[in-house]
N, C-alpha and C positions, 0 to 999 in steps of 0.2 A: 255229481258229475256234471249235471246240466250247467251249473253255475260256472265250473271250469271252461266248459266249451264256450259260454257266452263271453267269458273273459278273453279267450282267445280270439273270438271272433271280433269282439270290439277293439282289442290290439292290432288285429290285421286292418281293420277300418281306419284306425288313428295312423297306422303305418302308411296305408295308400294316401290319407289327407296329408301327412308330414312330407310325404315324397313329391306330391303335387305343389306343396306351398314351396319345398326347397328348389323346386325347377321353376318358379318364378323370377323374372329378370325385371329388377325395379328401374324407373328412371324417372328425371323430374321433368313434368310437362306443364304447360300451361294452356289455358282455354281463355281468352280475352286477357285479363290481367290477374287471372287467379292462378297461381302456382299450386299444382295438386302433386304434392311430394309422395301421396300413396298412389302413384301411377305404376302400372305393371303390365308387362308383356305376358300373355297367357296363350301358349301355342296349343294347348289343350281344349280351349272354348273357340267356338265359332263366332259367339256374341262379343260385341264390344259393348260395354256399360258404363254408366256413372250413377252414383247413388244420391240419395237426397240431399245430403249436405252439399255436394258440388252443384246441384241443380238450384238449391235455395241460395247459395252464395252467389251464383250468376244471376238469380232473380228471372230465370227463364220460366215459360210456360210450355206445356207440352205441344210438339208439332202435330203429331198423330197419335191418339189415344190407343191403348191396345188392352187385350183382355186374355192372356195367357200367362202360363207359368214357365219358369226357367229352372231346369234343373242342372245346378253346378257341377264342380268336381268334387263335390261332398255330398253327404245325405241332404243337405239343405235346398230346400226348393223355395224360389223367390218370385213373387208375382211381378210381372213387368207392369209398370204405371204408364208407359208412353214411349213414344220415339222422338228422338232429335236427328235431323237429316243435315248432312253437309256442315258439321262442325269443325272448324279449323282447330287443329291441335298444334302446337308451337314446342319444339324440341330443340336442344342444343347439340350440335355435333362435337367431336373431340376438340375442334379448332375454335370453338366458341360461336360459331355460325348457327343463326335461327333457321330452322327447316320447319316448314308448315305442311300439314298433310291434312286432308278432310276425312272425316269418317261419319258413320251413321251410328248412333248408340241408344242402347235401351236404358230407360230409367227405371232403376230398382230402388226399393227400400231394404238396406242390409243391415240398419242398426249400427253401423261402424262409428266411431267417435270422431273421425276425420274425413274430409272429403277423399273419395276414392274414384279412380279412374281405370279400367280394363280395356287393354287393347288386345282383342282377341285375333284369331286367324284371318276373318274376313279383312281387317285393317293391315294385318302383318303381309297377305298376299298382295294386297293393293299398292304398298309401297316395295314390293319385292323383297321383303325383309329376310334375314337370315339371322338367328339367335347364335350368339358363341359365349355360354357362360363361362367357359374355361378363361377366356381373355376379358371377360366382363364387358361386351360390347354387343352392338345390334347394328348389322350392316343392313343398309337400304338402298334403294335407288328410287329416284324421284325426277320425273322430267329429264331423263336422261343423265343425271349426275349421281354419282354414288357419295354416301355419307356414312361416317361412323359414329353411332351414338353411344357413349359409356353407359354402362348399366351396372348394377350393384344387386347383391342378394341380402335377404333379411335373415338374420339368425332365428331360429325355433325358439319360442318363449314356452318352456316347460313350465306347466301349471302343476300344483300339489294334487295328487288324487284324493278324492274324499275318503273319510277314514274306512267306509265300507270296502272301498276297492284296495286300499293299502291293504287291510286284512285278508282280502281275497289273494292279492298277488303273493303275500307272504305265504297263505296257505297253499297256494300252487307251486312256490318254489319248495316249500318242504314237502310237498307230496311228491314233487319230481325227485327229490334229493332223497326221500325214503325209498321210492322205487329203484332209483338209481343204485343206493346201496344194497338193496336187496338183489338186484341183479347182478351186482358186483360178487357177493357172496356165493350166489349160485355159480358163478363160473370159475370160482377159486377151487 
């Protein structure tokens, strides 16, 4: 019985993570001449951050060292490796005009296979941004001008469960169908 409870808890946590992932709106952003296609707006995070691959590609050194941990929107806790301040982010609006807005970014090591940039709520508020995932756009105001930035969502990648979890999921569904059958017989 304990194993069933753990499976349900794990499924609930996975569901929360999937819900967070599906709420992200991606956009194409440039820092200097580096296109970071894995850039996203995360209204659930206060921090803006860049990963090791982006920092290494830009050949930057940390502006300000840091020594704290960041707990993201999953169970994963990441150590902040430093800060970068007043970094200009370039994005294109729907008419192809390049818009630049600066931000402060935490340097993290997340082990991702491609450069990543997260624009969190501090940056979103700075540009008076409003996410509209239904229209795949991000509206922002900068220096008195309004811009509409096209965004997109990424589909969830479903990984195969390990054999043990597949067996447990099968046992869980068999258990619920057995109890359901038993309850049905009782009510007849």
